[in-house]
C-alpha positions as CSV (number, residue, x, y, z in Angstrom):
1,M,0.0,0.0,0.0
2,R,1.5,3.4,-1.1
3,L,1.1,5.5,2.1
4,D,2.4,9.0,2.7
5,D,5.2,9.4,5.2
6,F,3.8,9.9,8.7
7,D,2.8,13.3,10.0
8,P,5.5,14.3,12.5
9,D,2.7,15.6,14.8
10,I,1.2,12.1,15.5
11,N,1.4,11.1,19.1
12,V,4.0,8.4,19.5
13,E,5.6,7.0,22.6
14,D,8.7,4.8,22.5
15,Q,9.3,2.5,25.4
16,R,12.0,0.4,23.7
17,G,15.2,0.4,25.7
18,Q,13.4,1.2,28.9
19,S,13.6,-1.2,31.9
20,F,10.5,-2.6,33.4
21,G,10.0,-4.8,36.5
22,G,7.2,-7.2,37.5
23,G,4.4,-8.0,35.2
24,G,3.3,-11.4,34.0
25,F,0.1,-13.2,33.2
26,G,-0.9,-13.6,36.8
27,G,-3.2,-11.4,38.8
28,G,-6.6,-10.1,37.8
29,G,-8.3,-13.5,37.6
30,G,-11.0,-14.6,35.2
31,G,-13.4,-11.7,36.0
32,M,-10.8,-9.1,35.2
33,L,-9.9,-10.9,32.0
34,L,-13.6,-11.1,30.9
35,G,-13.9,-7.4,31.6
36,L,-11.0,-6.6,29.4
37,L,-12.2,-8.8,26.5
38,P,-13.6,-6.0,24.4
39,L,-10.8,-3.6,25.3
40,I,-7.5,-5.5,24.6
41,G,-7.3,-5.5,21.0
42,S,-5.3,-7.5,19.2
43,R,-6.5,-9.1,21.7
44,F,-5.7,-7.6,17.6
45,G,-8.2,-10.1,23.7
46,C,-10.1,-13.2,26.4
47,G,-12.1,-16.5,27.0
48,G,-9.7,-17.6,24.4
49,I,-7.6,-17.7,27.5
50,V,-7.9,-21.4,26.9
51,V,-6.6,-20.9,23.4
52,V,-3.8,-18.6,24.6
53,L,-2.6,-21.2,27.1
54,L,-2.7,-23.9,24.5
55,L,-0.8,-21.8,22.1
56,L,1.7,-20.9,24.8
57,A,2.3,-24.5,25.2
58,V,2.3,-25.5,21.6
59,F,4.2,-22.6,20.1
60,G,6.6,-21.9,23.0
61,G,5.4,-18.6,24.2
62,L,2.7,-17.8,21.6
63,G,5.0,-15.5,19.7
64,N,3.2,-12.1,19.4
65,L,-0.4,-13.2,18.7
66,G,-1.6,-13.5,22.2
67,S,-3.5,-10.3,22.4
68,M,-5.0,-10.9,18.9
69,L,-6.5,-14.1,20.2
70,G,-7.3,-13.3,23.8
71,G,-5.7,-12.9,27.1
72,G,-5.3,-10.4,29.9
73,T,-2.7,-8.4,31.6
74,G,-1.3,-9.2,35.0
75,N,0.5,-6.9,37.4
76,T,1.4,-3.5,36.0
77,P,5.1,-3.3,35.4
78,Q,6.9,-0.3,36.9
79,V,9.4,1.9,35.1
80,Q,12.6,1.8,37.1
81,T,13.7,5.0,38.8
82,G,15.1,7.6,36.5
83,Q,13.8,5.9,33.3
84,R,10.9,7.5,31.6
85,P,9.4,6.7,28.2
86,S,9.6,9.4,25.6
87,S,6.2,10.5,24.5
88,G,4.0,13.3,23.2
89,A,2.8,14.8,20.0
90,G,5.6,16.2,17.8
91,G,8.1,13.7,19.1
92,A,7.3,11.0,16.5
93,T,10.3,11.3,14.1
94,A,12.9,9.6,16.2
95,A,10.6,6.7,17.3
96,C,9.2,6.2,13.8
97,S,12.6,6.2,12.2
98,V,14.1,3.3,14.2
99,D,13.6,0.8,11.5
100,A,11.5,-0.1,8.5
101,S,8.8,-1.7,10.7
102,S,8.5,1.3,12.9
103,R,8.2,3.6,9.9
104,S,5.6,1.3,8.3
105,A,3.5,1.3,11.5
106,C,3.7,5.1,11.8
107,N,2.7,5.6,8.2
108,A,-0.4,3.3,8.7
109,F,-1.2,5.0,12.0
110,S,-1.0,8.5,10.5
111,S,-3.1,7.6,7.6
112,A,-5.8,6.0,9.8
113,D,-5.7,9.1,12.0
114,K,-6.3,11.4,9.1
115,T,-9.0,9.2,7.6
116,W,-11.0,8.8,10.8
117,A,-10.6,12.5,11.7
118,A,-12.2,13.3,8.4
119,I,-15.0,10.7,8.8
120,F,-15.8,12.0,12.2
121,S,-15.8,15.6,11.0
122,R,-18.3,14.8,8.2
123,S,-20.7,13.2,10.6
124,G,-20.3,15.9,13.2
125,E,-18.7,13.6,15.8
126,R,-15.8,14.7,18.0
127,F,-12.6,13.0,17.2
128,Q,-9.7,12.5,19.6
129,Q,-6.3,11.2,18.3
130,P,-5.0,8.1,20.1
131,K,-1.3,7.4,20.6
132,L,1.0,4.7,19.1
133,V,3.3,3.1,21.7
134,F,6.3,1.0,20.7
135,Y,7.8,-1.4,23.1
136,S,10.1,-4.3,23.0
137,G,9.5,-7.5,25.0
138,M,7.8,-5.8,27.9
139,G,6.3,-2.3,28.4
140,Q,3.7,-0.5,30.4
141,S,0.2,0.6,29.4
142,G,-2.7,2.2,31.2
143,C,-4.3,-1.3,31.2
144,G,-1.4,-3.0,32.9
145,A,1.7,-4.9,31.5
146,A,2.3,-4.8,27.8
147,Q,4.0,-8.0,26.8
148,S,5.1,-9.3,23.4
149,A,3.1,-12.5,23.9
150,M,-0.1,-10.3,23.9
151,G,0.4,-9.1,20.3
152,P,-0.7,-5.6,19.3
153,F,-3.5,-4.3,21.5
154,Y,-5.5,-1.2,22.3
155,C,-5.8,0.2,25.8
156,P,-8.9,2.5,26.3
157,T,-7.6,3.8,29.6
158,D,-4.8,5.8,27.9
159,Q,-6.1,5.5,24.4
160,G,-2.9,3.8,23.3
161,I,-2.2,1.3,20.5
162,Y,0.6,-0.9,21.8
163,L,3.0,-2.6,19.4
164,D,6.1,-4.7,19.6
165,T,7.1,-4.5,15.9
166,S,8.6,-8.1,16.1
167,F,5.0,-9.2,15.7
168,F,5.3,-8.3,12.1
169,R,7.9,-11.0,11.7
170,E,5.7,-13.5,13.4
171,L,2.9,-12.5,11.1
172,Q,5.0,-13.2,8.1
173,D,7.1,-16.2,9.2
174,R,4.8,-18.2,11.4
175,F,1.4,-17.3,10.1
176,H,2.5,-16.9,6.4
177,A,0.7,-13.5,6.2
178,A,3.3,-11.4,4.4
179,G,3.0,-8.0,2.8
180,D,2.8,-4.4,3.8
181,F,-1.0,-4.5,3.8
182,A,-1.1,-7.3,6.2
183,Q,0.9,-5.1,8.6
184,D,-1.3,-2.1,7.8
185,Y,-4.4,-4.2,8.6
186,V,-3.1,-4.9,12.1
187,I,-2.7,-1.2,12.8
188,A,-6.0,-0.4,11.3
189,H,-7.8,-3.1,13.3
190,E,-6.4,-1.7,16.6
191,F,-7.3,1.9,15.4
192,G,-10.8,0.4,14.9
193,H,-10.9,-0.4,18.7
194,H,-10.1,3.3,19.3
195,I,-13.1,4.3,17.2
196,Q,-15.3,1.9,19.2
197,N,-14.0,3.5,22.4
198,L,-14.7,7.1,21.1
199,L,-18.2,6.0,20.1
200,G,-19.0,4.4,23.4
201,T,-19.4,0.9,21.9
202,S,-16.6,-0.8,23.9
203,E,-18.1,0.5,27.1
204,Q,-21.6,-0.7,26.1
205,V,-20.2,-4.2,25.4
206,Q,-18.3,-4.2,28.7
207,R,-21.5,-3.5,30.6
208,Q,-23.3,-6.2,28.8
209,Q,-20.5,-8.6,29.5
210,A,-20.7,-7.9,33.2
211,R,-24.3,-9.1,33.2
212,S,-23.6,-12.1,30.9
213,S,-22.2,-15.6,31.2
214,E,-18.7,-16.3,30.0
215,V,-20.0,-17.8,26.8
216,E,-22.3,-14.8,26.1
217,G,-19.5,-12.5,26.9
218,N,-17.3,-14.3,24.4
219,H,-20.0,-13.9,21.7
220,L,-20.1,-10.2,22.4
221,S,-16.3,-10.0,22.1
222,V,-16.5,-11.6,18.7
223,R,-18.9,-9.0,17.5
224,L,-16.7,-6.2,18.8
225,E,-13.6,-7.7,17.1
226,L,-15.4,-8.2,13.8
227,Q,-16.5,-4.6,13.9
228,A,-12.9,-3.6,14.3
229,D,-12.0,-5.7,11.3
230,C,-14.8,-3.9,9.3
231,Y,-13.5,-0.5,10.4
232,A,-10.1,-1.6,9.2
233,G,-11.6,-2.2,5.8
234,V,-13.3,1.1,5.8
235,W,-10.0,2.8,6.3
236,A,-8.6,0.9,3.3
237,A,-11.6,1.8,1.2
238,Q,-11.2,5.4,2.0
239,N,-7.7,5.2,0.7
240,R,-8.4,2.9,-2.3
241,D,-6.3,5.0,-4.6
242,R,-3.2,3.9,-2.4
243,L,-3.9,0.2,-2.8
244,D,-1.5,-1.9,-4.9
245,P,-2.5,-5.1,-6.7
246,G,-2.5,-7.9,-4.2
247,D,-3.0,-5.8,-1.2
248,V,-6.6,-6.9,-0.6
249,Q,-5.4,-10.6,-0.8
250,E,-2.7,-9.9,1.7
251,G,-5.4,-8.6,4.1
252,M,-7.7,-11.7,3.5
253,T,-4.7,-14.0,4.2
254,A,-3.9,-12.2,7.4
255,A,-7.6,-12.3,8.5
256,Q,-7.7,-16.0,7.6
257,A,-4.6,-16.8,9.6
258,I,-5.9,-15.3,12.9
259,G,-9.4,-16.7,12.9
260,D,-10.3,-18.5,16.2
261,D,-11.2,-21.7,14.4
262,T,-7.9,-21.8,12.4
263,L,-5.8,-21.1,15.5
264,Q,-7.8,-23.7,17.6
265,K,-7.4,-26.4,15.0
266,E,-3.6,-25.8,14.9
267,A,-3.3,-25.7,18.6
268,Q,-5.6,-28.5,19.7
269,G,-6.9,-30.2,16.6
270,R,-10.5,-29.2,17.1
271,V,-12.6,-26.1,17.6
272,V,-14.7,-24.9,20.5
273,P,-17.0,-22.2,19.2
274,D,-18.2,-21.1,22.7
275,S,-14.6,-20.1,23.4
276,F,-14.2,-17.9,20.3
277,T,-13.5,-14.3,21.1
278,H,-12.5,-12.9,17.7
279,G,-14.5,-14.8,15.1
280,T,-13.8,-17.5,12.6
281,S,-11.5,-17.0,9.7
282,A,-14.5,-16.7,7.3
283,Q,-16.1,-14.2,9.6
284,R,-13.0,-12.0,9.9
285,Q,-12.5,-12.1,6.1
286,A,-16.1,-11.3,5.4
287,W,-16.3,-8.2,7.7
288,L,-12.9,-6.9,6.5
289,K,-14.3,-7.3,3.0
290,R,-17.5,-5.6,4.0
291,G,-15.6,-2.5,5.1
292,L,-13.5,-2.6,2.0
293,D,-16.4,-2.9,-0.3
294,S,-18.5,-0.2,1.3
295,G,-16.1,2.3,2.8
296,D,-19.0,3.2,5.1
297,P,-18.7,2.7,8.9
298,A,-22.6,2.4,9.1
299,Q,-22.2,-0.9,7.3
300,C,-20.1,-2.3,10.2
301,D,-23.0,-3.0,12.5
302,T,-22.0,-6.5,13.8
303,F,-24.4,-6.1,16.7
304,S,-27.7,-6.5,14.8
305,G,-28.6,-9.8,13.4
306,A,-26.3,-12.8,12.5
307,I,-22.6,-12.4,11.9
């Protein structure tokens, strides 16, 4: 995808090279994890906690897809005394220029930011820019520990999209989802969670989950994740003139690779639909394509009718 260079005024924070202590997958318990289901994005998540544990065992640490599948944060890591992450609008150039993956992520983030700001302006909605946070191995978010095993995720508390760029290598090498648009889809999906946060959708789902069984909560999480996929498609459609031949297929390949059924089959040889938190491969592809075909956020209503 032929994106412009990032706007130097985007809000980027770089935690790479910082020292963090504590953290882990403990703490919180099942209730906390269920509450975070709609909010931990790449989460690209929860109830797939079972899936996460299986994948941790099967793949030796889950690589960087944990948060795209499900999982929660544990104890919040603390920045060691005297070490502070760099952050703030206008400080993006250094963080985004670390390597090609950082620049690619910043370009996609900047494009999504401009696109959604324009969409909100046309509809009379108030838009607020999120931040992109780079970390390596372990970081700190407003939602607790940021760990590479979680994969890219969105934290509504600080409106941050958290990314360890080594995830892009996992996407290509382990899940065979190569290409720049596959990476852009990851950023656009997490940006979709920010849109849900601004519109109040995430909060509504979280309240419903608090009154629901675990299975019902998982089903709500699936609808939230599929909507974020659709929003990612809307972003791409709004920038259709930037698409290269093959880009759409790259996105479809990535969506197929991270479907709950595909991951469960690989991890345990069978699927457990009631534990899905992100949707099947076919569902993820269908809703990404719906956004791509329509370019209209109104077409991304995953909460009405069948999905």
